[in-house]
C-alpha positions in Angstrom: -222.3 155.8 63.2 -223.8 153.9 66.0 -226.9 151.7 66.8 -229.4 151.6 69.7 -228.7 149.3 72.7 -230.8 146.4 71.4 -228.9 146.3 68.0 -225.3 145.9 66.8 -223.5 147.3 63.9 -222.8 144.8 61.1 -219.8 144.8 58.7 -222.1 146.2 56.0 -222.7 149.2 58.4 -226.3 148.3 59.0 -227.9 148.0 62.5 -229.0 144.4 63.2 -231.2 143.3 66.1 -229.4 141.3 68.9 -232.1 138.7 68.7 -230.4 137.4 65.4 -227.4 136.4 67.5 -229.5 133.8 69.4 -228.0 130.3 68.6 -224.7 131.7 67.3 -223.5 133.9 70.2 -222.4 132.4 73.4 -222.1 135.7 75.3 -223.4 139.3 74.4 -221.3 142.3 75.0 -222.1 144.1 78.3 -223.3 147.2 76.4 -225.5 145.0 74.2 -223.7 146.2 71.1 -223.0 142.8 69.7 -221.5 139.3 70.5 -218.5 139.0 72.7 -217.9 135.2 72.3 -219.4 133.0 69.5 -220.5 129.4 69.8 -218.3 126.6 68.4 -218.4 126.4 64.7 -218.8 130.2 64.5 -216.3 133.1 64.4 -216.8 136.8 65.2 -217.5 138.7 62.1 -217.6 142.4 63.2 -219.8 142.3 66.3 -221.8 139.4 64.9 -221.0 135.6 64.5 -220.5 133.9 61.1 -220.4 130.1 60.6 -217.0 128.4 60.1 -216.3 126.2 57.1 -217.4 122.6 57.4 -213.9 121.3 58.0 -213.5 123.5 61.1 -214.6 122.7 64.6 -213.5 126.2 65.7 -212.0 129.0 63.6 -211.1 132.7 63.7 -211.9 133.2 60.0 -213.9 131.3 57.6 -211.0 129.4 56.2 -208.6 129.7 59.2 -209.4 126.7 61.5 -208.2 126.6 65.1 -209.4 123.0 65.5 -210.6 120.6 62.8 -213.9 118.9 62.8 -214.8 115.2 62.5 -213.1 113.5 59.5 -210.5 116.2 59.3 -207.0 116.7 60.7 -204.7 119.7 61.0 -202.1 119.5 58.3 -198.5 120.8 58.6 -199.6 123.9 56.7 -202.4 124.7 59.2 -205.2 123.7 56.9 -207.7 121.0 58.0 -207.6 118.1 55.5 -209.9 115.2 55.2 -208.6 112.0 56.7 -209.6 110.2 53.6 -206.7 111.9 51.8 -204.1 110.1 53.9 -203.0 106.7 52.3 -201.0 104.1 54.2 -201.6 105.2 57.7 -201.5 102.6 60.5 -204.2 103.1 63.2 -206.4 106.2 63.8 -205.6 109.6 62.5 -205.3 112.3 65.2 -207.1 115.6 64.4 -204.2 117.6 65.8 -201.1 115.3 65.0 -202.4 113.5 61.9 -200.9 110.1 61.2 -198.5 108.8 63.9 -197.4 105.6 62.2 -197.4 104.4 58.6 -198.0 100.9 57.1 -195.1 98.8 55.6 -194.0 100.4 52.3 -194.7 103.9 53.5 -192.8 106.6 55.4 -194.1 109.4 57.7 -193.7 113.0 56.4 -195.5 116.1 57.6 -198.2 114.2 59.5 -199.0 112.2 56.4 -197.7 108.9 54.8 -195.9 108.7 51.5 -195.1 105.5 49.6 -191.5 104.2 49.7 -189.5 103.6 46.5 -189.9 100.5 44.3 -189.5 97.2 46.2 -188.7 99.0 49.4 -190.3 97.8 52.6 -189.1 100.4 55.1 -187.5 103.7 54.3 -186.6 107.1 55.7 -187.8 108.9 52.6 -188.5 108.1 49.0 -184.8 107.8 48.1 -183.4 106.2 51.3 -184.6 102.6 51.7 -183.8 100.7 55.0 -185.2 97.3 54.0 -186.1 95.7 50.7 -188.2 92.8 49.5 -186.7 89.3 49.3 -184.1 88.8 46.5 -183.3 92.5 46.6 -180.0 94.1 47.8 -179.7 97.6 49.2 -177.1 99.5 47.2 -176.8 103.2 47.7 -180.1 103.1 49.7 -181.9 101.7 46.7 -183.3 98.2 46.1 -181.5 96.2 43.4 -182.4 92.7 42.4 -179.5 90.2 43.1 -179.5 89.1 39.4 -178.3 92.5 38.5 -175.2 92.0 40.8 -172.4 90.2 38.8 -171.8 86.6 40.1 -174.3 86.9 43.0 -176.3 83.7 43.5 -178.3 84.2 46.7 -179.4 86.9 49.1 -180.0 87.2 52.8 -181.0 90.3 54.9 -180.8 92.4 51.7 -177.2 91.4 51.2 -175.6 89.1 48.7 -175.0 85.8 50.7 -173.4 83.6 48.0 -171.3 84.2 45.0 -170.1 82.0 42.1 -167.0 79.8 42.7 -163.7 81.7 42.9 -165.6 84.8 43.9 -166.1 86.3 47.4 -168.5 88.7 49.0 -167.2 92.2 50.0 -167.7 93.5 53.5 -170.8 95.4 52.6 -172.4 92.4 50.9 -173.0 94.4 47.7 -170.4 92.9 45.4 -168.8 89.6 44.4 -165.1 90.1 44.0 -162.7 87.6 42.4 -160.6 85.9 45.1 -158.5 82.8 45.8 -160.5 80.0 47.6 -157.9 79.0 50.1 -159.9 76.1 51.5 -160.3 74.6 48.0 -156.5 75.0 47.5 -155.9 73.4 50.8 -158.2 70.5 50.0 -156.4 70.0 46.7 -153.0 70.1 48.5 -154.2 67.7 51.1 -155.5 65.3 48.4 -152.2 65.6 46.6 -150.3 64.9 49.8 -152.6 61.9 50.6 -151.9 60.5 47.1 -148.1 61.1 47.6 -148.2 59.4 51.1 -150.2 56.5 49.7 -147.6 56.2 46.9 -144.8 56.4 49.4 -146.5 53.8 51.6 -146.9 51.5 48.6 -143.3 52.0 47.6 -142.1 51.3 51.3 -144.3 48.2 51.4 -142.9 47.0 48.1 -139.3 47.8 49.2 -139.9 46.0 52.5 -141.3 43.0 50.7 -138.3 42.9 48.3 -135.9 43.3 51.2 -137.6 40.6 53.2 -137.6 38.3 50.2 -133.9 39.1 49.7 -133.2 38.6 53.4 -135.1 35.3 53.3 -133.0 34.1 50.4 -129.8 35.3 52.1 -131.0 33.6 55.3 -131.6 30.4 53.4 -128.0 30.5 52.2 -126.6 30.9 55.7 -129.3 29.1 57.8 -129.7 25.3 57.9 -133.3 24.2 58.1 -134.0 20.4 57.9 -136.7 17.9 58.4 -136.5 16.2 61.8 -137.6 12.8 60.6 -134.8 12.8 58.0 -132.0 13.7 60.6 -129.9 11.5 62.7 -129.6 14.2 65.4 -130.8 13.1 68.9 -133.2 15.7 70.1 -134.3 16.3 73.7 -137.9 17.5 74.4 -138.2 20.7 76.3 -142.1 20.6 76.2 -144.9 22.4 74.2 -143.5 21.1 70.9 -140.0 22.6 71.4 -137.0 20.2 71.0 -133.3 20.7 71.1 -130.1 18.6 70.6 -128.6 19.9 73.9 -129.9 21.3 77.2 -126.5 22.8 78.2 -123.9 24.6 76.1 -120.3 24.3 77.3 -118.5 27.3 75.8 -115.2 26.4 74.2 -115.8 22.7 74.8 -114.4 22.8 78.3 -111.3 24.8 77.4 -110.5 28.2 78.9 -112.1 31.0 76.9 -110.1 34.0 75.6 -111.5 37.2 77.2 -113.2 39.8 74.9 -113.1 37.4 71.9 -116.3 36.1 70.3 -116.8 32.4 70.6 -119.1 30.5 68.2 -121.3 27.6 69.4 -124.0 25.6 67.5 -127.4 24.3 68.7 -130.4 22.8 66.9 -133.9 23.7 67.8 -137.0 22.0 66.3 -140.8 22.3 66.2 -142.7 19.1 66.8 -146.2 20.7 66.5 -148.2 21.1 63.3 -148.5 24.9 63.5 -145.7 27.1 62.4 -143.6 28.6 65.2 -141.5 31.8 65.3 -138.4 31.1 67.4 -135.6 33.2 68.8 -132.9 32.8 71.5 -132.3 35.5 74.1 -130.5 35.9 77.5 -132.9 36.1 80.4 -131.6 39.6 81.4 -128.9 41.9 80.2 -125.6 40.8 81.6 -122.7 43.3 81.9 -120.1 40.5 81.9 -121.0 38.9 78.6 -123.0 39.4 75.4 -124.9 37.0 73.2 -126.0 37.2 69.6 -127.5 34.5 67.4 -127.8 33.7 63.7 -130.6 33.6 62.7 -131.8 36.2 65.2 -135.4 35.1 64.7 -136.9 32.5 62.3 -140.2 30.8 61.5 -140.0 27.0 61.6 -142.8 24.8 60.2 -144.1 21.8 62.1 -141.7 18.8 61.8 -138.7 20.9 61.0 -135.6 22.1 62.9 -133.1 24.9 62.5 -129.4 25.1 63.3 -128.6 28.3 65.4 -125.2 29.9 65.7 -124.7 31.4 69.1 -121.9 34.0 69.4 -120.8 34.6 73.0 -118.3 37.4 74.0 -117.1 37.3 77.7 -115.9 40.7 78.7 -113.9 39.9 81.8 -112.0 37.2 83.6 -114.8 35.2 85.1 -116.8 31.9 85.3 -120.2 31.8 83.7 -123.2 29.5 84.5 -126.3 31.2 83.2 -129.7 30.4 81.7 -130.7 31.5 78.2 -134.2 31.5 76.8 -135.8 29.9 73.8 -138.8 32.0 73.0 -141.4 30.5 70.7 -144.7 32.0 69.4 -147.3 29.9 67.7 -148.5 31.5 64.4 -152.2 30.8 64.7 -155.2 32.6 66.2 -154.1 32.0 69.8 -150.6 33.5 69.2 -149.4 31.6 72.2 -145.9 32.5 73.5 -143.9 29.8 75.3 -140.5 30.3 77.0 -138.1 27.4 77.6 -134.5 27.7 78.9 -131.2 26.0 78.4 -128.0 26.6 80.4 -124.6 27.9 79.2 -121.3 27.6 81.2 -117.7 28.4 80.7 -114.5 29.7 82.3 -112.2 32.3 80.8 -108.4 32.5 80.8 -106.7 34.8 83.3 -106.5 38.3 81.8 -106.2 42.0 82.9 -109.9 42.5 82.1 -111.1 42.0 85.6 -114.4 40.9 87.1 -115.7 43.7 89.3 -117.2 41.2 91.7 -113.6 40.0 92.6 -112.6 43.6 93.7 -113.5 44.7 97.2 -113.2 48.3 98.1 -112.2 49.1 101.7 -111.7 52.9 102.1 -110.7 56.0 100.1 -107.1 57.0 100.3 -106.9 59.8 97.7 -108.8 61.8 95.1 -107.8 63.8 92.0 -109.3 65.2 88.8 -108.8 61.7 87.2 -110.9 59.9 89.9 -110.8 58.4 93.4 -108.2 56.0 94.7 -109.3 53.3 97.2 -107.4 50.7 99.1 -109.0 47.3 98.6 -108.5 43.6 98.0 -108.2 41.5 94.8 -107.7 37.7 95.0 -106.2 38.0 98.5 -103.8 40.8 97.7 -104.0 44.3 99.1 -104.4 46.6 96.1 -104.9 50.2 95.0 -108.1 50.8 93.1 -108.2 53.8 90.9 -111.9 54.6 89.9 -112.3 56.9 86.9 -114.7 59.8 87.0 -117.4 59.5 84.3 -114.8 58.2 81.8 -117.4 56.0 80.0 -119.3 59.2 79.0 -116.3 60.6 77.1 -115.3 58.6 74.1 -111.8 60.2 73.8 -111.0 59.6 77.5 -112.2 56.0 77.2 -109.9 55.4 74.2 -107.0 56.9 76.2 -107.8 54.7 79.1 -107.9 51.6 76.9 -104.5 52.5 75.3 -103.0 53.0 78.8 -104.3 49.6 80.0 -102.9 47.9 76.9 -99.5 49.5 77.6 -99.6 48.6 81.3 -100.5 45.1 80.3 -97.4 44.7 78.1 -94.8 45.4 80.8 -93.8 43.3 83.8 -90.9 44.4 86.0 -90.1 44.3 89.7 -89.2 48.0 89.5 -92.5 49.0 88.0 -95.7 49.0 90.2 -97.5 45.8 89.4 -100.6 46.1 87.2 -103.3 43.6 88.0 -105.8 44.8 85.4 -108.8 47.0 84.8 -112.6 46.9 84.7 -114.2 48.0 81.5 -117.8 47.6 82.5 -119.7 50.9 82.3 -120.2 52.7 85.7 -117.6 50.4 87.2 -114.5 51.4 85.2 -111.4 51.3 87.3 -107.7 50.3 87.4 -106.2 47.9 89.9 -102.5 48.1 90.9 -100.1 47.0 93.6 -100.6 49.0 96.8 -97.6 50.9 98.2 -98.4 51.5 101.9 -95.8 54.3 102.3 -97.1 56.3 99.4 -94.7 58.2 97.0 -91.2 59.5 97.7 -92.8 63.0 97.7 -95.2 61.9 100.4 -92.2 60.7 102.5 -90.3 64.0 101.9 -93.4 65.9 103.1 -94.1 63.7 106.2 -90.6 62.6 107.4 -87.3 64.4 108.1 -84.0 63.5 106.4 -82.7 62.0 109.6 -85.6 59.5 109.6 -84.7 58.2 106.2 -81.1 56.9 106.1 -78.8 57.9 103.3 -78.4 54.2 102.3 -82.2 53.9 101.7 -82.2 57.1 99.7 -79.5 55.8 97.4 -81.5 52.6 97.1 -84.6 54.7 96.1 -82.4 56.3 93.3 -81.1 52.9 92.1 -84.6 51.3 92.0 -86.1 54.4 90.2 -83.2 54.3 87.6 -83.9 50.6 87.0 -87.5 51.3 86.4 -86.7 54.0 83.9 -84.2 51.7 82.3 -86.8 49.0 81.8 -89.1 51.5 80.1 -86.4 52.9 77.8 -85.2 49.4 76.9 -88.7 48.7 75.6 -88.9 52.0 73.7 -91.2 53.8 76.2 -90.6 57.4 77.4 -92.2 58.0 80.8 -92.6 61.8 80.3 -93.5 62.6 83.9 -90.5 61.6 86.0 -90.8 63.1 89.5 -90.8 62.0 93.2 -94.7 61.7 93.1 -94.4 58.8 90.6 -92.0 56.6 92.6 -94.0 54.6 95.1 -92.3 53.2 98.3 -93.2 49.6 99.0 -90.8 49.1 102.0 -88.2 51.0 104.1 -86.3 47.8 104.9 -82.8 48.0 103.4 -82.6 44.2 103.2 -85.5 43.9 100.8 -84.6 43.6 97.1 -86.9 46.5 95.8 -87.7 49.6 97.9 -89.6 51.8 95.4 -91.3 51.3 92.1 -92.1 53.5 89.2 -95.7 54.2 88.4 -98.0 56.2 86.0 -95.6 55.9 83.1 -98.6 56.3 80.7 -100.1 59.3 82.5 -98.2 62.2 80.8 -98.2 61.2 77.1 -99.9 64.5 76.2 -97.2 66.8 77.8 -96.3 68.3 74.4 -99.9 69.4 73.9 -99.9 70.8 77.4 -96.7 72.8 76.7 -98.4 74.5 73.7 -100.2 76.6 76.3 -97.6 77.5 78.9 -99.6 78.8 81.8 -98.1 76.8 84.8 -101.2 77.4 86.9 -102.3 75.3 89.8 -99.3 73.0 89.4 -100.3 71.9 85.9 -97.3 72.1 83.6 -95.0 73.0 86.6 -91.5 73.4 85.1 -89.6 72.0 88.1 -88.8 68.6 86.4 -89.0 69.7 82.8 -85.9 69.5 80.6 -84.7 72.7 78.8 -85.7 71.3 75.4 -89.3 70.6 76.7 -89.5 74.2 78.0 -88.5 75.3 74.5 -91.4 73.2 73.2 -89.1 70.8 71.4 -89.8 67.1 70.8 -89.8 65.0 74.0 -86.9 62.5 74.0 -85.6 59.8 76.3 -82.9 62.3 77.4 -85.8 64.4 78.7 -86.6 61.6 81.2 -82.9 61.6 82.2 -83.0 65.3 83.0 -86.2 64.9 85.0 -84.5 62.2 87.0 -81.5 64.4 87.8 -83.8 66.9 89.6 -85.6 63.9 91.2 -82.3 62.5 92.5 -81.3 65.9 93.8 -84.5 66.1 95.8 -84.1 62.6 97.1 -80.5 63.0 98.3 -81.0 66.4 99.8 -84.5 65.7 101.0 -85.3 69.3 100.1 -87.2 71.3 97.4 -84.6 72.1 94.6 -86.5 75.3 93.8 -87.7 76.8 97.0 -90.4 79.5 96.7 -88.2 82.0 98.6 -85.8 81.9 95.6 -88.3 81.0 92.9 -91.6 82.7 93.8 -93.1 82.1 90.3 -93.1 79.1 87.9 -91.6 81.2 85.1 -88.6 82.0 87.4 -87.7 78.3 87.3 -88.3 78.1 83.6 -86.0 81.1 82.9 -83.3 79.6 85.2 -83.3 76.2 83.4 -83.6 77.7 79.9 -80.4 79.8 80.5 -78.3 76.8 81.6 -78.4 77.6 85.4 -79.2 74.9 87.9 -80.4 74.7 91.6 -77.8 76.0 94.0 -78.5 73.2 96.5 -76.3 70.9 94.4 -73.3 72.4 96.3 -74.5 70.5 99.4 -74.3 67.1 97.7 -71.3 64.7 98.0 -69.0 64.7 95.1 -69.7 61.2 93.8 -73.5 61.7 93.6 -73.0 65.3 92.5 -71.1 64.0 89.5 -74.0 61.7 88.5 -76.6 64.5 88.8 -74.5 67.0 86.8 -73.9 64.4 84.0 -77.7 63.9 83.8 -78.8 67.6 83.7 -76.5 68.8 80.9 -78.1 71.6 78.8 -77.7 69.6 75.5 -79.6 66.3 75.5 -76.9 64.4 73.6 -74.4 65.2 76.4 -76.4 63.5 79.1 -75.4 60.0 80.2 -77.8 57.1 79.6 -79.9 55.6 82.3 -77.9 52.4 82.4 -74.8 54.4 83.2 -76.7 56.1 86.1 -77.6 52.6 87.5 -74.0 51.5 87.2 -72.6 54.6 89.0 -75.2 54.5 91.8 -74.6 50.8 92.4 -70.9 51.6 92.7 -71.6 54.2 95.3 -74.0 51.8 97.2 -71.2 49.2 97.4 -68.9 51.7 99.0 -71.5 52.6 101.7 
């Protein structure tokens, strides 16, 4: 079925005039058979145009909008909805995109706004809250009032910010867990400690008070305090209210003072002022030659009173003293004025072996060993040997050994023993002063001079002098323990002089038994050359052991040779083995019969079979008289 050119076929199959399309059709079809494009607000219905619904700006069917009209927007389902149906939208509603941003308390979903859950300010959806109102906590994305959280007291930023005491907030801020409040425990501990410290301080103060009261009572028993006006003592004014009964203390009342013994002197010191004064006596500076102590050490004296002080002086070496000591007073008032006055002390000691270091003059070094350094020097006009000890004052045991040796040296005086002048005991100056032997030891002579330079007569004299030195020690119950050519010092080579050599260091080897406990024989320590067979067997050292050592020494003096040459005895233990088995140096065959007899009688294997040192002296003197 078709219509004429000025008409179009409607959907109800009737022909309609094209004039009816005026106002609804934008463009007529080329053949005039209807509308090609309709105006806005109309859609093609067959070949004609029908009006869109009121909500559509353009449409392709009555209820199928392409664009929405004013007051409407395109919903997510493609239907134009009235903007009045959207609640909670912030700003204008776009026709195409709907609501772009929602107000607080709403969330955006499908171009529209929906209300968040209860007490929720911002959320992702109805069940997922991002921020709640004040006093609410987000738990499982829901808003819960803090009062519903056990022990929670305050909130901040939708989290519990404060819990009840003894409770702490968990990491998420959603719970209050029971926990130990360490800071409170620390405070309690600190308070307890403070209380304990206060109690201790109070106890200490009380104890000090009791001790001071006790000391004061004890001091009153031993200290004499008297009223100046009621005393017949003549006082001398020192000035500033300080008076004394003497301006000079003469130690020992003019008598020579015993060295290293405490001497007691008395002096009275008074206070003429009205104020109390605290008074003590002190040396001006620390003196290494003497020490002073007083009783009382310090005392408070009221005005018009005086105190009797005991001054205890110990002089540590042979010397003369003329020094100033201080009387220090401090006024017990607001000024706390300190005044120093001085009095002099003087005295002279007895001659002793505790020497004044200022009397010893060192000249130059002549030797050095592990024990210390030996200097040649001068003491009271005599040429002496000064043996300075190495850091002995820092070793208590070495210092005791040194003191024992000095005491022993001090006991013996013999022309056949090197003279001992004394020793210095002052720290950093410790030394021993002995007679100087310009030729050194017999061993030194053997090393430096040939046997032709030292006549046989002098060598026999060396042996006689050495035997007499040993005899002197043995008669006084002393075992030398280190007899050898090194320990006989040559003072002269003149055969007309009474004594040619002297024994020395008779206290230096007292620990030889301890040394033998560890038989190493290294570096000359514990060399067995002069050791008796019984010593090599680690038996007790006897006087007969000295006799054996002297037999080897005599052999070395008379032959002027080493009795155990290294060509025959390359190792120390070779010597020890030879002696222990009863064998003796072969060089004895070169010795004259009379001296050979003496040597053989002194080196017997059994100690009891050896002759005494007095017999050695007698036999040697007999030989000397024949020369």
